[in-house]
Every structure is written in C-alpha cells, then in structure tokens.
Residue, then its C-alpha position, 0 to 999 in steps of 0.5 A: m520705939i517711935k513711928a517717924d514720918l519724915h516728909v510732911h507738908t503743912k499750909y505753909s507750903s504753896d501746895s497744901t492747906t493742912s493746918l497744924e491742928q489737923i496734923i496734930d489731931h491725925c497723928l494722935k489718932t494714928g500713933i505717928n509720934c515723930l514728924a519731919i516737917a519739910d515745907h517747900n522753901t520755908i521752915t515757918g510751919a515746922l518751927r510753929l508746930k514744934e512749939i505746940a505739938p505733943f510729940k517730936i518735930i524735926v525742923a526741915e525744909e524741901i528746898l528747890t535748887s537750880c537742878g532739883e529739890i534737896m531736903g535740909m533737916f535739923l535746921v535753925d535758919e531758912i535757906p532760900s530757893r534756887l541756889t546751886i545745889e552745892e551752895t544749898i548743901v553748904r548752907i545746910k551743913a553750916q547750921d549743922g543740919l543733915v542733907c537728904i535727897p527726897h524722891p531721887y528717881d521720881n521722873l514724874r516730878l518736875s522738881a526731881f533731879r534730872n538724869n541722875s545729876f544728884k550722884v556727884i553730890m553723894p559724898d555730901i549726902d547724909i540720907v536718901e529717902v528710899f520710900n515716898a508714898r507719893s512716888f507712884l512708879p513701882n521701881n522708884s523705891l527699889k532704885s532709891r534703896k540701891l542708891a542708899e546701899k551703894f553709897n552706904k547712906p541710911g534710908s528714910a521714908g515719908s508720906d510726902a503728905h499734903i493733906a492730913s489723911e496721908i500722914g503715916r502712909a510711910y514712916v520709919e519705926m525706929q529708936d527714939f533719939s535726942d539729936k542728929r547723931t542719935f537720929l542717924a544711928a536710929l535711922a540706920n537700924g530702923k524699919i521702913v513701913g510704907h504704903k503708896s497713896n492714892p494718885f488722886v491726892n495730887f489733885a488736892s495739891t493742885w487745888a491748894r496751889l491754885t486756890k492760894q494763887f488766886h487769893 
C-alpha cells in the first residue's frame, strides 16, 4: 500500500516557497510515498522532483482556465493558462493525461468553478477531488463526494500543501500502480484519509505571492 497526497505545490507555484528538498525530507519523515505535484500553470517543479525523489511522483498541473481551475495529471507537456475549459481538457487528453476537478465546491476561492459550471464537462472528467485539506467550509467535502458518486468518478484527496508541513494532511491509502490505468483502479478502491489544515496556512501562501511579486 502507498500513501498518496494528490495535490501538492512547490516553489514553482506563484504562491509557494517550498523547496523540493523540503518536500522530500517531510515525506520521508511522515511516510507519504506518492505525490501529485500540481503547481499553478507549470510542470517544471514536478519534472524536477520526479528526477530526484526516492518515491513516486505524478506530474500534474493546476491550470487556470477561463472559468475556473482544472488539474491535469500524468502530463508530459505544460498546458498554458486561460484557455477555455474545453480546450484545456482537449490538451490534457491529447497527451494521454487524466482530468481532475480540484476543490469543486470551494466558493472561498476565486479560482474555483462558479455556479456549478463544471457539471457540463463531467463526461470528460476522470477524477473528482473529494477531500481538500484547504477547503475549510464543512459541507464542501460532502458535496464533492456526492458529485463523484453521481457521475461514477473515483475520488481523490490532497493536502493542497503550499508549505512542507501541510503535506499529508490529506491522502489516499491505495494499492501501488504502474500507469494511469492501474492508478485509476487503485484510486477507486482507495481509502481517503483527511484532516483540515489550519486556516492560517493561507497567510503563508499570501506572503509567498507578495514576496515573489516584489523580488
């Protein structure tokens, strides 16, 4: 069995300063042995971490589209931001990637889908993130689970970590996998383990964003 935190950010995101070495060190200490690195609008950090990490790394990207964020997983090429959601999905699928909806009901985020607009694309979605440790409203996870069940999609979980200490706040305990097909099968039978992060972690993200803007 592996413990997979399927939503993690590195210093290559605009709102994180977490180094790749800090991520590796924290995972080795806590037993998290699979990460989906989903930096904002880039796969640079994921590709570099995959080269040096002593555990499994899924190359992912949290992509800002014209109507909200979508996550591509098992990517080879970076996908530009601010395309339409339809074009973004086409580009993910063109490289044989998987499409995940992160934090689908988190109305506290400006980047989340508005007014359930994601529902029209559900036939093209592979995964729904049903637990995000940074989604603080109590009913978000329940609504996300119901969405996944309604459309028969496997549910994922992630810490949405922007600092190393957050990694592992949410993860999926699942069978090991070798490719995207076996990943989906393992995810469908996995066990979600999740604890909400302290809301004050958002200040770290804001500070990181401001620091990068003025340097």
